[in-house]
PASE-778487 format. One record per residue (C-alpha): residue in three letters; x, y, z. Coordinates in steps of 0.02 Angstrom, whole numbers, padded with zeros to 5 digits, always signed. Last residue first. Layout:
<rs>
ALAXYZ;...
</rs>
This chain:
<rs>
SER-00994+00554-01196;PRO-01171+00499-01161;VAL-01217+00317-01194;VAL-01367+00315-01309;SER-01528+00232-01252;PRO-01514+00316-01084;PRO-01558+00214-00930;PRO-01733+00241-00865;ASP-01757+00367-00723;ALA-01878+00303-00590;LYS-01752+00194-00501;ALA-01616+00324-00529;LYS-01712+00452-00427;GLU-01711+00342-00272;SER-01529+00295-00290;VAL-01470+00473-00319;SER-01559+00553-00172;GLU-01410+00569-00057;ARG-01291+00602-00204;ALA-01316+00790-00195;SER-01232+00800-00026;ARG-01319+00892+00114;VAL-01195+00997+00209;PRO-01118+00993+00383;ARG-01154+00808+00397;SER-01211+00753+00569;PRO-01076+00669+00671;LEU-01040+00486+00636;PRO-01130+00342+00718;VAL-01019+00197+00776;GLY-01040+00036+00676;GLY-00856+00030+00630;VAL-00871+00191+00533;GLY-01044+00263+00534;PRO-01218+00239+00466;GLN-01151+00119+00335;ASP-01186+00098+00150;VAL-01145+00264+00072;GLU-01021+00378+00158;GLY-00932+00498+00040;ASP-01006+00656+00114;LEU-00934+00613+00284;LEU-00765+00577+00206;GLU-00764+00745+00118;MET-00823+00842+00271;SER-00675+00777+00368;PRO-00700+00672+00523;THR-00603+00728+00678;VAL-00575+00572+00785;GLU-00622+00460+00640;SER-00509+00537+00505;PRO-00374+00554+00638;VAL-00362+00366+00669;LEU-00426+00256+00810;PHE-00356+00080+00823;LEU-00425+00057+00999;GLY-00538+00180+01091;ARG-00641+00043+01173;ARG-00790+00091+01066;ARG-00677+00075+00916;ALA-00622-00099+00962;LEU-00803-00153+00988;ALA-00850-00083+00817;GLY-00713-00184+00733;LEU-00762-00338+00831;SER-00940-00316+00771;ARG-00884-00283+00593;SER-00804-00455+00589;SER-00677-00493+00452;THR-00544-00521+00586;TRP-00640-00671+00650;ARG-00656-00768+00488;ALA-00488-00752+00401;LEU-00392-00757+00564;LEU-00489-00911+00621;PRO-00450-01001+00458;ALA-00264-00955+00474;THR-00247-01009+00656;LEU-00119-01147+00630;LEU-00015-01045+00509;GLY-00011-00890+00618;VAL+00033-00982+00777;PHE+00163-01088+00687;ILE+00273-00942+00637;PRO+00272-00861+00809;THR+00308-01034+00884;LEU+00467-01059+00782;TRP+00583-01035+00930;LEU+00475-01150+01035;PHE+00484-01285+00901;PHE+00674-01269+00906;PHE+00669-01325+01089;PRO+00546-01464+01050;SER+00669-01539+00925;LEU+00620-01696+00830;VAL+00441-01721+00887;LEU+00395-01536+00895;THR+00477-01500+00727;VAL+00382-01639+00640;GLY+00217-01580+00713;ALA+00246-01396+00676;TRP+00287-01427+00492;VAL+00145-01550+00469;THR+00018-01435+00554;GLY+00081-01280+00463;ALA+00063-01364+00294;LEU-00112-01423+00339;LEU-00166-01250+00399;ILE-00095-01162+00247;GLY-00182-01286+00131;LEU-00346-01260+00224;THR-00338-01071+00204;ARG-00454-01044+00055;ARG-00580-01181+00092;TRP-00583-01151+00280;ALA-00618-00965+00265;GLU-00744-00992+00126;ARG-00842-01117+00230;TRP-00833-01008+00384;ALA-00909-00862+00290;VAL-00805-00703+00277;MET-00899-00552+00344;ARG-00907-00412+00219;ALA-00853-00232+00246;GLY-00847-00133+00085;ARG-00755-00162-00076;GLU-00723-00320-00176;GLN-00618-00273-00326;ALA-00697-00301-00495;ASP-00624-00450-00585;TRP-00462-00464-00681;ASN-00433-00652-00692;VAL-00256-00710-00659;ASP-00140-00810-00772;ARG-00065-00977-00723;GLY+00103-01008-00806;MET+00189-01115-00675;LEU+00297-00966-00627;ILE+00137-00870-00591;SER+00066-01013-00486;THR+00227-01023-00385;VAL+00231-00836-00356;PHE+00052-00835-00294;ARG+00076-00987-00182;THR+00228-00906-00105;HIS+00127-00748-00079;ILE-00007-00843+00015;MET+00119-00940+00120;MET+00213-00782+00171;MET+00047-00693+00198;VAL+00003-00825+00327;PRO+00176-00814+00405;ALA+00156-00623+00422;LEU-00018-00626+00500;ILE+00038-00676+00675;ILE+00179-00547+00679;ALA+00067-00413+00605;PHE-00066-00449+00736;LEU+00061-00427+00875;ALA+00119-00263+00797;GLU-00062-00205+00786;LEU-00090-00252+00969;PHE+00064-00153+01024;ALA+00016-00002+00918;SER-00161-00005+00987;LEU-00095-00013+01166;ALA+00020+00136+01136;LEU-00118+00236+01053;LYS-00238+00191+01193;TRP-00105+00254+01313;ARG-00084+00421+01224;THR-00270+00451+01205;GLY-00349+00437+01033;PHE-00254+00424+00870;GLY-00281+00606+00819;GLY-00102+00659+00854;GLY-00084+00566+01019;GLY-00015+00708+01125;ARG+00148+00754+01041;LEU+00248+00638+01153;PHE+00142+00490+01097;VAL+00157+00538+00913;LEU+00346+00536+00929;GLY+00347+00376+01030;VAL+00235+00288+00905;THR+00351+00340+00764;LEU+00504+00284+00861;ALA+00425+00115+00898;LYS+00378+00091+00715;PRO+00553+00133+00655;LEU+00627+00018+00790;PHE+00517-00133+00752;LEU+00583-00231+00605;LEU+00763-00172+00600;VAL+00783-00181+00789;ALA+00704-00354+00792;THR+00831-00414+00664;TRP+00978-00352+00768;ALA+00904-00433+00924;LEU+00882-00597+00831;LEU+01061-00588+00772;PRO+01126-00551+00946;VAL+01019-00694+01017;VAL+01082-00827+00896;SER+01230-00872+01007;ALA+01105-00923+01141;PHE+01035-01047+01017;ALA+01202-01135+01009;PRO+01219-01131+01197;LEU+01048-01213+01213;THR+01082-01342+01079;LEU+01161-01474+01190;ASP+01032-01464+01328;THR+00854-01445+01263;GLY+00870-01518+01088;TRP+00980-01659+01149;GLU+00860-01707+01290;LEU+00708-01708+01176;SER+00813-01786+01039;SER+00835-01935+01153;LEU+00655-01985+01126;TRP+00647-01983+00935;TRP+00827-02039+00933;PRO+00793-02203+01020;SER+00888-02226+01185;ALA+01057-02145+01218;GLY+01224-02179+01136;SER+01263-01993+01140;MET+01322-01999+00960;ALA+01154-02070+00906;ALA+01061-01927+00991;GLY+01166-01796+00905;ALA+01141-01879+00737;PRO+00953-01891+00764;ALA+00946-01703+00806;ALA+01064-01640+00671;LEU+00939-01669+00532;LEU+00813-01571+00634;VAL+00920-01415+00653;TRP+00980-01395+00474;ALA+00811-01455+00406;THR+00723-01319+00505;ALA+00848-01190+00444;ALA+00817-01246+00264;LEU+00629-01234+00291;LEU+00645-01061+00368;MET+00760-01002+00228;LEU+00644-01071+00094;LEU+00496-00984+00175;TRP+00590-00818+00185;LEU+00647-00833+00005;VAL+00470-00865-00055;SER+00403-00721+00049;SER+00543-00610-00015;LEU+00485-00648-00192;TYR+00322-00555-00158;GLY+00378-00384-00099;MET+00539-00424-00190;ALA+00448-00389-00354;GLY+00406-00213-00299;VAL+00583-00186-00234;ALA+00658-00238-00401;PHE+00543-00127-00505;HIS+00564+00022-00388;ILE+00753-00003-00388;ARG+00751+00004-00578;ASN+00652+00165-00563;VAL+00785+00234-00446;PRO+00921+00195-00573;HIS+00829+00298-00706;LEU+00783+00195-00858;GLY+00874+00232-01020;ARG+00878+00059-01094;SER+00772-00083-01028;PRO+00869-00217-00931;LEU+00750-00205-00781;LEU+00593-00221-00889;ARG+00577-00409-00870;LEU+00577-00389-00682;HIS+00420-00282-00700;GLN+00322-00439-00747;LEU+00351-00502-00571;SER+00267-00345-00503;GLY+00117-00364-00619;GLN+00089-00544-00566;ALA+00104-00503-00382;TRP-00010-00352-00398;ARG-00147-00459-00472;ARG-00131-00588-00332;ASP-00122-00449-00201;ARG-00302-00399-00235;THR-00360-00576-00198;ALA-00253-00581-00041;TYR-00337-00426+00030;ASP-00506-00500-00015;LEU-00458-00655+00086;LEU-00389-00560+00235;ASN-00539-00449+00262;GLY-00597-00270+00238;PRO-00494-00229+00084;VAL-00421-00052+00094;GLU-00504+00114+00058;GLU-00420+00272-00005;TRP-00384+00446+00060;SER-00293+00606+00014;GLY-00323+00761+00120;SER-00144+00785+00176;LEU+00005+00842+00073;ARG+00156+00807+00183;PRO+00202+00649+00087;LEU+00244+00740-00075;LEU+00315+00607-00193;PHE+00391+00682-00349;THR+00416+00636-00532;ARG+00529+00736-00647;TRP+00504+00726-00835;GLY+00667+00686-00925;GLU+00603+00558-01051;ARG+00659+00414-00941;ARG+00564+00492-00795;LEU+00399+00482-00890;LEU+00431+00301-00941;ALA+00477+00253-00762;ALA+00318+00333-00692;GLU+00213+00239-00822;VAL+00301+00076-00778;PHE+00266+00088-00591;ASP+00083+00130-00629;HIS+00041-00009-00752;SER+00035-00159-00637;LEU-00049-00284-00754;ILE+00076-00275-00897;GLU-00007-00343-01054;GLY+00073-00496-01133;GLY+00209-00596-01049;MET+00246-00660-00874;PRO+00066-00718-00842;PRO+00033-00714-00985;LYS+00103-00764-01154;GLY+00264-00713-01237;SER+00337-00544-01276;LEU+00290-00401-01161;ILE+00174-00267-01227;PRO+00245-00096-01187;LEU+00138+00030-01092;THR+00102+00198-01170;GLY+00155+00336-01050;HIS+00269+00432-01169;GLU+00160+00543-01278;THR-00001+00544-01178;PHE+00094+00561-01013;PRO+00198+00701-01087;GLN+00040+00798-01136;VAL-00066+00759-00983;ARG+00045+00817-00841;LEU+00001+00699-00700;ILE-00080+00723-00530;ALA-00088+00582-00403;ASN-00223+00503-00297;HIS-00213+00347-00405;GLY-00094+00226-00492;TRP+00043+00214-00361;TYR+00172+00315-00457;ASN+00353+00306-00400;ALA+00472+00447-00363;ALA+00617+00491-00477;ASP+00640+00672-00422;THR+00712+00635-00249;GLN+00697+00446-00221;TRP+00809+00460-00068;PHE+00708+00589+00030;SER+00538+00538-00041;GLN+00564+00363+00027;GLY+00599+00430+00201;THR+00442+00537+00195;ALA+00343+00388+00129;LEU+00394+00285+00280;VAL+00340+00423+00399;PRO+00175+00454+00309;SER+00140+00266+00301;TYR+00167+00229+00487;LEU+00018+00296+00583;CYS-00119+00307+00451;GLY-00070+00145+00368;ALA-00052+00049+00531;PHE-00221+00109+00593;GLN-00307+00074+00427;LEU-00233-00100+00415;LEU-00295-00140+00591;ARG-00463-00058+00554;GLY-00484-00161+00396;PHE-00450-00323+00487;LEU-00568-00277+00630;THR-00703-00232+00506;ALA-00771-00054+00487;GLN-00644+00043+00385;ARG-00686+00218+00326;ALA-00508+00275+00287;PRO-00337+00219+00226;ILE-00216+00362+00188;PRO-00167+00398+00008;VAL+00009+00473+00005;THR+00016+00602-00135;GLN+00104+00576-00300;ILE+00163+00718-00412;LEU+00193+00678-00595;GLY+00272+00757-00749;ALA+00365+00897-00663;GLU+00474+01005-00777;PRO+00349+01148-00772;ASN+00367+01160-00582;ALA+00262+01307-00521;GLU+00111+01254-00623;MET+00127+01078-00554;THR+00132+01147-00377;ARG-00023+01252-00410;ALA-00117+01100-00477;LEU-00068+00994-00328;GLU-00118+01132-00208;VAL-00288+01146-00292;LEU-00313+00959-00274;THR-00263+00965-00091;LYS-00382+01111-00060;GLY-00522+01011-00139;GLN-00496+00864-00024;MET-00473+00694-00101;VAL-00577+00535-00095;SER-00528+00375-00183;ASP-00630+00214-00179;ALA-00664+00206-00367;ASP-00483+00252-00398;LEU-00440+00431-00438;VAL-00319+00495-00570;VAL-00287+00682-00567;MET-00261+00755-00740;PHE-00158+00903-00795;ASP-00149+01030-00936;TYR-00319+00991-01007;ASP-00412+01008-01173;ALA-00283+00909-01272;GLY-00316+00758-01161;TRP-00496+00737-01214;ARG-00501+00595-01341;ARG-00323+00527-01338;CYS-00298+00556-01152;PHE-00465+00476-01110;GLU-00417+00325-01216;ALA-00255+00307-01120;ILE-00347+00314-00953;ASN-00460+00169-01003;GLY-00315+00072-01078;ALA-00219+00087-00914;LYS-00373+00033-00817;ARG-00403-00123-00922;GLY-00309-00127-01086;GLU-00470-00165-01177;ASN-00618-00139-01061;SER-00748-00153-01196;ALA-00891-00044-01262;ARG-00821+00102-01166;ARG-00933+00206-01053;ARG-00908+00392-01044;TYR-00975+00514-00916;PHE-00938+00698-00896;VAL-00949+00829-00760;ALA-00913+01015-00781;GLU-01071+01058-00881;PRO-01177+01003-00734;ARG-01122+01156-00634;PRO-01249+01176-00493;LEU-01276+00988-00489;ASP-01445+00908-00465;ARG-01466+00845-00644;LYS-01293+00766-00639;TRP-01344+00646-00501;ALA-01499+00583-00590;ARG-01405+00561-00754;TRP-01263+00470-00668;ALA-01382+00355-00574;ALA-01463+00304-00737;GLU-01296+00267-00820;GLU-01230+00167-00672;ARG-01390+00071-00645;ALA-01392+00017-00827;ALA-01207-00026-00823;ILE-01228-00128-00663;GLU-01362-00233-00748;PRO-01263-00252-00910;ASP-01102-00309-00821;THR-00956-00248-00929;THR-00917-00085-00840;ASP-00765+00005-00908;SER-00835+00173-00856;LEU-00733+00331-00860;LEU-00818+00451-00740;PHE-00745+00619-00784;LEU-00741+00774-00674;ASP-00688+00947-00733;PHE-00575+01066-00636;HIS-00529+01250-00660;ALA-00705+01310-00620;GLY-00690+01229-00448;ALA-00567+01359-00388;GLY-00678+01436-00253;THR-00612+01311-00127;ARG-00789+01259-00078;GLU-00822+01202-00256;LEU-00677+01081-00244;SER-00747+01002-00087;SER-00916+00978-00168;ARG-00837+00894-00319;VAL-00731+00777-00212;ALA-00881+00724-00107;ASP-00983+00706-00266;LEU-00854+00591-00343;GLY-00848+00482-00188;ALA-01036+00468-00176;LEU-01045+00437-00363;VAL-00931+00285-00351;ARG-01014+00213-00196;ASP-01189+00230-00268;PRO-01135+00160-00436;ASP-01068-00003-00359;GLU-00919-00045-00468;ASN-00915-00154-00624;HIS-00756-00068-00686;ALA-00735+00116-00643;PRO-00600+00238-00699;MET-00608+00404-00606;VAL-00535+00553-00697;LEU-00516+00726-00621;ALA-00470+00840-00766;THR-00364+00993-00732;ARG-00359+01161-00820;SER-00216+01279-00788;THR-00201+01464-00750;LEU-00248+01454-00567;PRO-00293+01618-00488;PRO-00161+01730-00410;GLU-00138+01707-00223;GLY-00218+01825-00098;ALA-00297+01685+00002;GLY-00230+01514-00046;SER-00239+01456+00133;GLY-00055+01412+00145;PRO-00008+01259+00243;LEU+00085+01293+00406;GLY+00272+01285+00394;VAL+00392+01143+00358;ARG+00573+01184+00392;ALA+00678+01166+00237;LEU+00753+00997+00191;SER+00701+01037+00011;LEU+00646+00859-00032;PRO+00605+00775+00132;ASP+00528+00933+00209;ARG+00592+00957+00385;GLY+00499+00958+00552;LEU+00651+00895+00646;LEU+00560+00743+00716;HIS+00470+00716+00552;LEU+00636+00719+00457;GLY+00715+00598+00580;PHE+00566+00481+00573;GLY+00569+00477+00383;LEU+00755+00438+00380;ILE+00728+00298+00507;GLY+00581+00227+00410;SER+00671+00229+00243;TRP+00820+00152+00332;PHE+00717+00008+00401;ALA+00622-00024+00239;MET+00786-00049+00147;SER+00857-00156+00287;ILE+00703-00269+00277;TRP+00749-00318+00099;GLY+00933-00335+00136;PHE+00892-00458+00273;THR+00786-00560+00152;ALA+00925-00572+00023;ALA+01065-00604+00148;PHE+00963-00738+00238;LEU+00933-00832+00077;ALA+01119-00834+00041;LEU+01163-00886+00218;ILE+01034-01025+00220;LEU+01101-01092+00055;GLY+01279-01089+00122;GLU+01220-01181+00277;LEU+01146-01317+00168;PRO+01306-01328+00066;THR+01407-01346+00227;ILE+01505-01201+00300;GLY+01641-01255+00421;ASN+01618-01325+00595;SER+01615-01159+00690;ARG+01561-01064+00533;MET+01375-01061+00563;ILE+01343-00937+00704;ASP+01481-00818+00648;LEU+01409-00819+00473;MET+01240-00764+00539;LEU+01320-00618+00631;LEU+01421-00575+00476;VAL+01264-00578+00369;GLY+01175-00459+00489;GLY+01317-00334+00483;LEU+01327-00348+00294;THR+01143-00306+00280;THR+01166-00150+00386;ALA+01317-00096+00285;VAL+01225-00127+00120;VAL+01071-00029+00176;LEU+01175+00117+00241;ALA+01275+00121+00079;LEU+01113+00118-00020;TYR+01049+00271+00073;VAL+01214+00364+00053;PRO+01220+00325-00133;LEU+01037+00379-00156;ARG+01058+00544-00064;LEU+01223+00604-00132;GLY+01169+00670-00302;GLN+01022+00765-00230;GLY+01123+00865-00106;PRO+00994+01004-00105;ILE+00827+00961-00187;ARG+00723+01110-00242;ILE+00538+01102-00283;ARG+00467+01272-00331;ARG+00310+01297-00230;ASP+00354+01468-00159;PRO+00207+01513-00050;GLY+00099+01663-00097;PRO+00111+01851-00119;GLY+00277+01854-00210;ALA+00465+01872-00200;GLY+00477+01870-00010;SER+00428+01689-00011;THR+00302+01627+00115;GLU+00321+01452+00180;GLY+00165+01343+00168;GLN+00235+01220+00044;THR+00422+01218+00054;MET+00566+01338+00024;
</rs>
């Protein structure tokens, strides 16, 4: 029985989470991944073994196997998710998914839940706008009395702290239930976000059954929060339930591309992941509900031996906290069909990369936890897959360089054997004629790879297309948007490959990362910054492309998708950060998402610094949010001399 289905035993939906065939799901999934990877490796081996396997070819084969296995995992998660969406089945119970319950006629909640939002040097207007949108939505459910809101400040900038405290007082004064909102500012941000949450649990955790962790850019619907609390009540063995945060409120072209892809593909991918993860799902650090008591007892992060970046405090806390809960027997679930959960994404390539640098370090630290005793096998997979998100870029680059060397080193030899004129000229003929059959033999492998990369996306687009567009605009604008997004992803992939390789290299060289406040909002990247931060990528791409063009023009054509991204990196960083291009795309009906086509009241209330998304005016707000006058009142309201708690 799934959410929304009525049980004959009671007045409301049966929220007990049941997982038929649980013991078979992970082995079947892994078997599919291994079989798919083996098929790709055999195709590659068939290409190379005609003259025996040289050490260089052996290296290429090993690198290929690792990267192909990585994309095979995503492929089967996508295929499983598509199948479940097509059949309308819940990924855990496999029961048919019904319409969500309204909550009418159900018994009242018996639990108390704290909504906690850690904030570190964030814009107070943005933070309070999001909190007020969540608070207002909760009040509309009629269950608001079971929830309290906490702003847990780690702000270290004195100016931001003064604005934050004054804005909080002004906002709280307007609320109908001011006793349900709390503010605490720590003197230091020891332990960063994880330490902030841990201190809340020590000080106030005993007063609450559950807590929902929100990031500073999170917005959640009240009915989703109530449903999370009811599901936790119905599953006393559950320690964590994660929703799928959907990107929203993006104005730049880069942000809108990420938002479109996230809205369209993430629910399907998450559905497949939920199927094989079963009750050992991951935690993504926000937009999730946790049971406070076990989290307080078992969620303390270990301190790794040695110095940062591979030692010391673990930067990516969420994966580890989920693993610690599961090790103690608390079940963790991913519920991808719960809507009303949003987040923001970086609005340009450079801010996106800055955020990834922290995640890269934390993910590599997770590798040190793989041998830990008692971890669930799925949690070990989470650690390995998280690290592979960055290591795969290194492996991919090494494989491409090795393949380039394999082809280019053969070009002079082939020319010399032909007795023709100088090799740098004769290689043009050799590369075009003698290697054409060899490259033709690569076509089956390329086709197999393309299927893994694009079939889940194509199936998802086709399903939404047949169902009328599903909030993504007209059918044909959806299809065009999906094509353009895929083209952008192809161009961007080599750039991210180089960025991630640089991250991994710097971490292995012992360079720690600074933990600064995340850049939010839509900012245009200056040309100077774009050139400064992508010049190395451009130079590397120029040398690589130039050498390949001279030695083997035919191979250069095969690598063109790689070179296009590398040689246009500064332009990508600059142009895709444009709000004007983002607004133009929206006016043309491109990259539309459901939260724009039918804006929710929560997202409308959470708007702060823009008259609309992508420069297009939004509909009038159905209600007046209390935060609309916060900034003006805060200017006349001096900061408190004593930090409230």
